Each structure stands twice: as structure tokens, then as C-alpha cells.
TORPA-4810 file (N, C-alpha, C, O; in nm, 3 decimals):
<nodes>
NODE_1_15.700_10.819_10.190_15.736_10.958_10.175_15.797_11.006_10.306_15.741_10.983_10.414_M
NODE_2_15.908_11.071_10.297_15.982_11.118_10.414_15.917_11.243_10.472_15.875_11.332_10.398_K
NODE_3_15.908_11.251_10.604_15.860_11.371_10.672_15.979_11.443_10.731_16.071_11.381_10.786_E
NODE_4_15.978_11.575_10.719_16.087_11.657_10.772_16.028_11.784_10.832_15.937_11.845_10.776_I
NODE_5_16.081_11.824_10.946_16.033_11.945_11.011_16.077_12.068_10.931_16.182_12.067_10.866_Q
NODE_6_15.997_12.171_10.936_16.023_12.292_10.858_16.162_12.349_10.884_16.232_12.387_10.791_L
NODE_7_16.202_12.355_11.010_16.333_12.414_11.040_16.447_12.331_10.979_16.547_12.386_10.934_R
NODE_8_16.430_12.197_10.979_16.530_12.110_10.918_16.528_12.122_10.766_16.633_12.117_10.702_D
NODE_9_16.410_12.138_10.709_16.399_12.154_10.564_16.466_12.283_10.519_16.532_12.287_10.415_A
NODE_10_16.450_12.389_10.597_16.516_12.516_10.563_16.667_12.502_10.569_16.738_12.556_10.484_K
NODE_11_16.715_12.430_10.667_16.860_12.414_10.684_16.922_12.325_10.577_17.040_12.338_10.547_A
NODE_12_16.842_12.236_10.519_16.895_12.140_10.421_16.815_12.145_10.291_16.795_12.041_10.227_T
NODE_13_16.769_12.262_10.252_16.680_12.274_10.137_16.738_12.214_10.010_16.667_12.146_9.936_L
NODE_14_16.865_12.236_9.984_16.927_12.179_9.863_16.916_12.027_9.862_16.887_11.968_9.758_S
NODE_15_16.940_11.964_9.975_16.931_11.818_9.984_16.787_11.771_9.967_16.762_11.669_9.904_A
NODE_16_16.692_11.845_10.024_16.550_11.809_10.011_16.508_11.817_9.864_16.438_11.728_9.816_V
NODE_17_16.551_11.921_9.794_16.519_11.935_9.652_16.587_11.825_9.571_16.525_11.767_9.481_V
NODE_18_16.712_11.795_9.601_16.783_11.688_9.529_16.711_11.553_9.546_16.700_11.476_9.450_D
NODE_19_16.663_11.526_9.666_16.589_11.402_9.690_16.460_11.399_9.608_16.423_11.296_9.552_Q
NODE_20_16.392_11.513_9.601_16.268_11.520_9.522_16.298_11.494_9.374_16.220_11.427_9.306_A
NODE_21_16.409_11.547_9.325_16.447_11.525_9.186_16.479_11.379_9.158_16.463_11.332_9.046_L
NODE_22_16.525_11.307_9.260_16.555_11.164_9.246_16.431_11.077_9.269_16.441_10.954_9.272_R
NODE_23_16.315_11.140_9.286_16.191_11.065_9.300_16.147_11.038_9.442_16.060_10.954_9.465_G
NODE_24_16.205_11.109_9.538_16.170_11.089_9.678_16.118_11.220_9.738_16.196_11.294_9.798_S
NODE_25_15.988_11.249_9.722_15.934_11.373_9.778_15.936_11.373_9.930_15.945_11.268_9.993_P
NODE_26_15.927_11.492_9.988_15.928_11.507_10.133_15.805_11.585_10.178_15.763_11.680_10.112_S
NODE_27_15.748_11.544_10.290_15.639_11.618_10.353_15.702_11.710_10.457_15.778_11.666_10.542_V
NODE_28_15.668_11.837_10.448_15.720_11.936_10.543_15.616_11.951_10.654_15.499_11.975_10.629_I
NODE_29_15.662_11.935_10.778_15.572_11.949_10.893_15.610_12.073_10.974_15.726_12.115_10.978_T
NODE_30_15.507_12.128_11.038_15.529_12.241_11.129_15.447_12.213_11.253_15.325_12.198_11.245_R
NODE_31_15.512_12.206_11.366_15.448_12.174_11.494_15.375_12.040_11.486_15.267_12.024_11.544_H
NODE_32_15.432_11.943_11.413_15.375_11.810_11.401_15.264_11.796_11.299_15.212_11.686_11.279_G
NODE_33_15.227_11.906_11.235_15.117_11.903_11.136_15.175_11.907_10.995_15.264_11.987_10.966_K
NODE_34_15.126_11.820_10.907_15.172_11.819_10.768_15.125_11.947_10.699_15.005_11.977_10.698_K
NODE_35_15.219_12.022_10.643_15.187_12.153_10.585_15.212_12.162_10.435_15.136_12.230_10.365_E
NODE_36_15.315_12.095_10.383_15.351_12.110_10.243_15.425_11.986_10.195_15.468_11.903_10.275_A
NODE_37_15.439_11.976_10.063_15.514_11.866_10.002_15.613_11.925_9.903_15.579_12.013_9.824_V
NODE_38_15.736_11.874_9.907_15.837_11.911_9.808_15.850_11.794_9.713_15.889_11.684_9.753_V
NODE_39_15.818_11.818_9.586_15.831_11.714_9.485_15.887_11.777_9.359_15.886_11.899_9.344_L
NODE_40_15.935_11.693_9.270_15.996_11.746_9.148_15.890_11.816_9.063_15.771_11.785_9.073_S
NODE_41_15.935_11.910_8.980_15.843_11.980_8.892_15.777_11.882_8.795_15.660_11.899_8.759_F
NODE_42_15.852_11.782_8.753_15.798_11.680_8.661_15.678_11.608_8.725_15.576_11.588_8.660_E
NODE_43_15.692_11.569_8.852_15.582_11.503_8.922_15.465_11.598_8.941_15.349_11.558_8.927_E
NODE_44_15.493_11.724_8.972_15.388_11.825_8.986_15.311_11.839_8.855_15.188_11.845_8.857_Y
NODE_45_15.381_11.844_8.742_15.317_11.856_8.611_15.225_11.737_8.586_15.114_11.755_8.535_E
NODE_46_15.268_11.618_8.621_15.184_11.499_8.602_15.054_11.512_8.682_14.946_11.479_8.633_K
NODE_47_15.066_11.559_8.805_14.949_11.571_8.892_14.852_11.678_8.844_14.731_11.664_8.860_L
NODE_48_14.903_11.785_8.786_14.815_11.894_8.743_14.747_11.866_8.610_14.654_11.937_8.572_T
NODE_49_14.791_11.763_8.539_14.730_11.731_8.410_14.643_11.606_8.415_14.611_11.550_8.310_H
NODE_50_14.604_11.562_8.532_14.514_11.448_8.545_14.373_11.497_8.513_14.326_11.592_8.576_V
NODE_51_14.306_11.434_8.416_14.172_11.481_8.381_14.071_11.454_8.493_14.086_11.360_8.571_P
NODE_52_13.969_11.536_8.499_13.865_11.516_8.599_13.779_11.396_8.561_13.780_11.353_8.445_S
NODE_53_13.707_11.342_8.656_13.620_11.229_8.629_13.514_11.266_8.526_13.480_11.186_8.440_F
NODE_54_13.464_11.389_8.534_13.364_11.435_8.438_13.419_11.437_8.296_13.349_11.398_8.202_G
NODE_55_13.544_11.482_8.280_13.605_11.482_8.146_13.626_11.341_8.095_13.607_11.315_7.976_R
NODE_56_13.664_11.249_8.183_13.679_11.109_8.142_13.546_11.051_8.095_13.541_10.980_7.994_L
NODE_57_13.439_11.080_8.168_13.307_11.032_8.126_13.266_11.093_7.993_13.213_11.024_7.906_L
NODE_58_13.290_11.223_7.978_13.252_11.292_7.854_13.329_11.239_7.734_13.281_11.246_7.621_A
NODE_59_13.449_11.187_7.757_13.530_11.138_7.645_13.507_10.990_7.616_13.579_10.933_7.533_S
NODE_60_13.409_10.927_7.681_13.381_10.786_7.657_13.349_10.765_7.510_13.258_10.829_7.457_F
NODE_61_13.422_10.675_7.441_13.407_10.662_7.296_13.285_10.582_7.251_13.253_10.583_7.132_P
NODE_62_13.217_10.515_7.341_13.105_10.429_7.302_12.973_10.503_7.297_12.967_10.625_7.313_G
NODE_63_12.868_10.425_7.276_12.732_10.479_7.276_12.669_10.456_7.412_12.719_10.379_7.493_D
NODE_64_12.559_10.524_7.436_12.488_10.507_7.563_12.444_10.362_7.581_12.436_10.313_7.694_E
NODE_65_12.414_10.293_7.472_12.370_10.154_7.478_12.481_10.060_7.528_12.454_9.949_7.574_A
NODE_66_12.605_10.105_7.520_12.718_10.024_7.567_12.726_10.017_7.720_12.796_9.932_7.774_D
NODE_67_12.655_10.105_7.787_12.660_10.112_7.934_12.539_10.039_7.990_12.425_10.070_7.955_I
NODE_68_12.564_9.941_8.076_12.454_9.865_8.136_12.375_9.954_8.231_12.431_10.035_8.304_Q
NODE_69_12.245_9.937_8.228_12.158_10.012_8.317_12.160_9.948_8.455_12.155_9.825_8.466_S
NODE_70_12.166_10.028_8.556_12.162_9.976_8.694_12.019_9.967_8.743_11.993_9.904_8.846_R
NODE_71_11.925_10.028_8.672_11.785_10.030_8.716_11.722_9.891_8.711_11.637_9.859_8.795_R
NODE_72_11.761_9.811_8.616_11.697_9.681_8.597_11.761_9.568_8.677_11.712_9.456_8.675_N
NODE_73_11.869_9.596_8.745_11.935_9.491_8.821_11.866_9.470_8.954_11.834_9.567_9.023_K
NODE_74_11.841_9.344_8.991_11.781_9.320_9.122_11.880_9.357_9.233_12.001_9.339_9.219_P
NODE_75_11.827_9.410_9.341_11.915_9.447_9.452_11.953_9.322_9.529_11.876_9.227_9.537_S
NODE_76_12.074_9.324_9.586_12.121_9.210_9.664_12.085_9.231_9.810_12.091_9.343_9.861_R
NODE_77_12.049_9.124_9.874_12.022_9.129_10.018_12.156_9.125_10.091_12.248_9.052_10.052_A
NODE_78_12.165_9.203_10.194_12.289_9.209_10.272_12.262_9.155_10.412_12.173_9.203_10.482_V
NODE_79_12.338_9.055_10.452_12.327_9.000_10.586_12.402_9.090_10.684_12.518_9.125_10.661_D
NODE_80_12.338_9.125_10.789_12.404_9.209_10.891_12.444_9.128_11.009_12.500_9.181_11.104_L
</nodes>
């Protein structure tokens, strides 16, 4: 992902947006600190519709018996 300083991004905003539309997002920095990301709206939509881990667990199609219990497994010794 390309990094660009805020002042340069302002001066070339159309080009930064065009790059994002072609699949190359840019990180906008200010005083060397990463502040924002310019990405296509399509990519933004994909990121905002990712289900939470809790929703994924809740949608598990199997029964509780399908999940192995971790309580009965012997613990492994770890060499330090």
C-alpha cells in the first residue's frame, strides 16, 4: 500500500482516487504518522459487511456435539 503525505494527497487528489479505484489504496500520513486510508467505495463496502466472530459462531450449522471438548484433552508439556 502506497503512503503519501497529506499535502501531496491534496495536490493530487484525483490521481489518488483513480489509483484507489484501480485497486491500489493509499495511506495518508501527516507529520510521519499514518492518519487515513483512501480506498474504493467497493472495497469499503466489503470491509463494512464482514460478520463479527460472534455472528459466525452463532450461525454454525452443526450441533453442540459436533464441537470437540477441550476439557478432556491432556495438556502438552512445553520445553523452555
